[in-house]
N, C-alpha and C positions, 0 to 999 in steps of 0.2 A: 863522316862520323868522327867526333872528337871525344876523348875521355881524359879528364883531368884527375890527377891523383897526387898524393904526397903531403896533403895537409895534416894538421894535428895541433896539439897543444904544446906551446913552447914558452919559456920564460923570456921576459924582456932582455934584449941583447943576444938572444939565441938565433939560430939559423934553421931554415928549412929549404928543401929543394922541391919545387913542384914540377910535375911532368905532365905533358899533354901528348897522348898517343892519337895519331890520325890514321884513318883508313877510308877507302872508297872514293878518293879524289886524287888529282895530280898534285900531291902535297908540295913538291918542290917549286911549283909555280905560284903558290899562295903566300901572301903575307899572313902572319899569325900574330895574334894579340892576346894579352891577358887583361882581364877586367876584374873588378871586385865590387861586392855590394855588402855593406854593413847593415845591420838591422835599422830600419827607419830612415835609411839614407838612399840616395840615388846611386845607380851603378856608375862607376868611374873607371876610365881606362888607366891601366898601370904601366904597361909597356907593350911595344910591338917590334916585330922584326920583319924586314922585307924578305923576298926570295933571296937566296944566297948570292946570286949573280949581281944583285943591286947593293948588298952590303950595308943596309941602313938598320939602325937600332935607335929607339927612342924610349924615354921614360918620363913619367910625370915627375914634377919637381920634388915631391915629398919622398920619393924612393930613389932618386938619382944618387949614385954613389953607394947605395946599399944593396940594390937589386941588380942582377945581371941576367939578361935573356940570351938564349942560344938555341941553335937548332942543329939537328943531325938528320939530313935528308935521307941518308942511307937507311935510317931506322924509322923514318916518318915520326920524329919526335921533336918537341920543343920543350925547353926547360926554363924555369925561372928560379934562379938561385937567390934566396932572400937572406941577407945577413943583417945583424944588428937590428933585429925586429923590435918594433915598438907596439904598445897596446893599440895605437891608432891603426895598425895594420890588420887588426882583427876584422875578418870578413869572410864571405864565401868567394872564392876565386874561380873564375871561369876562363877557359881558353876559347878562342874563336878564330875563324879563318875568313879572309876576304877574297871573294871571287876575282881572279885577275881580269875578267871581262867587265867588271864594274869599275866605277871611278874611285872605289875605296881601296885603301891599302895602308902602308906604313910610310907616311910622308912627314910626320912630325909627332911631337908628344901626343899620345892618344887622348881623346876626350871621353867618349863613351863607347867607341867601337860600334856606333849605331848602324853603319852600313855593312858590317861583317855578316856574311850569309850563313855560315856554319857555326853552330855553338854546341859545346859539350855541357855535360852536367857539372856542377861546381864541386869544389873541395873546400872544406872548412879549415880556416886558419884562425887559431885563437892564441893571442899573445897575452899572457897573464902570469902573475906571480902567485 
């Protein structure tokens, strides 16, 4: 089970930190990703992080340098620090986990996280003045 939180309303240029709390599976073995979906648009991958021993992190081009993903395996948490937010970042943000027994994981900039097997409910991020 995954639960995302931390969304809200922020002005352009502002920051938010999203949190994803995991339970019920071997969290430290799973790659975790963040995806978002804006009204009328398809879901898009934002960032992903491999299991800690692999040390991979990837971002979609539009958030590279502004967003930072991290994980705390001791707390079963993943975070997405979002800085210098833009109106185009407005969306519902979801966290998801990839079953390590599958061929999916964090191997490059995420597309849609289509193969991720565990999904949480989303948290709304609105960037507006």
